C-alpha positions in Angstrom: -31.7 -91.2 -41.1 -33.4 -91.9 -44.7 -35.9 -94.6 -42.8 -37.2 -92.6 -40.6 -38.4 -89.4 -43.4 -41.4 -90.9 -43.4 -42.3 -91.8 -40.1 -41.2 -88.7 -39.0 -43.2 -86.8 -42.0 -46.2 -88.4 -40.7 -45.9 -87.0 -37.7 -45.5 -83.6 -38.7 -48.3 -83.3 -40.8 -52.1 -82.6 -40.8 -55.1 -83.2 -42.8 -57.6 -79.7 -42.8 -60.2 -81.9 -40.9 -57.7 -82.1 -38.4 -57.0 -78.1 -38.8 -60.1 -77.5 -38.6 -60.8 -79.3 -35.5 -58.5 -77.2 -33.3 -59.5 -74.1 -34.8 -63.5 -74.7 -34.9 -62.8 -75.9 -30.6 -60.6 -72.2 -29.8 -63.1 -70.6 -31.6 -66.1 -71.6 -29.8 -64.8 -71.0 -26.6 -65.6 -68.6 -24.2 -61.4 -67.3 -23.4 -60.0 -68.6 -26.5 -56.3 -68.1 -26.4 -54.4 -65.8 -28.9 -52.2 -68.9 -30.3 -52.8 -71.7 -30.8 -51.2 -75.1 -32.3 -53.0 -77.7 -33.7 -51.5 -80.6 -33.0 -48.8 -82.1 -29.9 -45.8 -82.0 -32.7 -46.2 -78.2 -33.0 -46.9 -77.9 -29.5 -43.1 -79.4 -28.7 -42.2 -77.0 -31.5 -43.1 -74.2 -30.2 -42.5 -75.2 -27.0 -39.4 -73.2 -26.5 -40.0 -70.1 -28.2 -43.5 -70.6 -26.7 -42.5 -71.4 -23.8 -43.3 -69.0 -20.7 -46.2 -68.0 -22.0 -47.2 -70.7 -24.2 -51.2 -69.5 -25.3 -49.8 -65.2 -25.5 -52.4 -64.4 -21.9 -50.0 -62.5 -20.6 -48.5 -61.2 -23.1 -52.5 -60.1 -24.4 -52.6 -59.0 -20.6 -49.4 -56.8 -21.5 -50.5 -54.9 -23.6 -53.9 -54.2 -22.6 -52.3 -52.8 -19.1 -49.5 -50.9 -20.8 -51.4 -48.8 -24.5 -55.4 -49.9 -23.7 -55.6 -49.0 -20.1 -57.0 -45.4 -20.0 -58.8 -45.5 -23.0 
């Protein structure tokens, strides 16, 4: 098990530049998602929790329709 730890850690961790690249692409997007993941590992790790609405747009639309439609 210990022999896998360094290899697994190398796949999990990202540099600040790698994260910043994803964040900047999202900021510059015409229709940015509500939530983003910055790596394939993060996407896989979070998929169980957010599998039905991976980018958050469905929940965002529900909030708009439920609470902000009459404004």
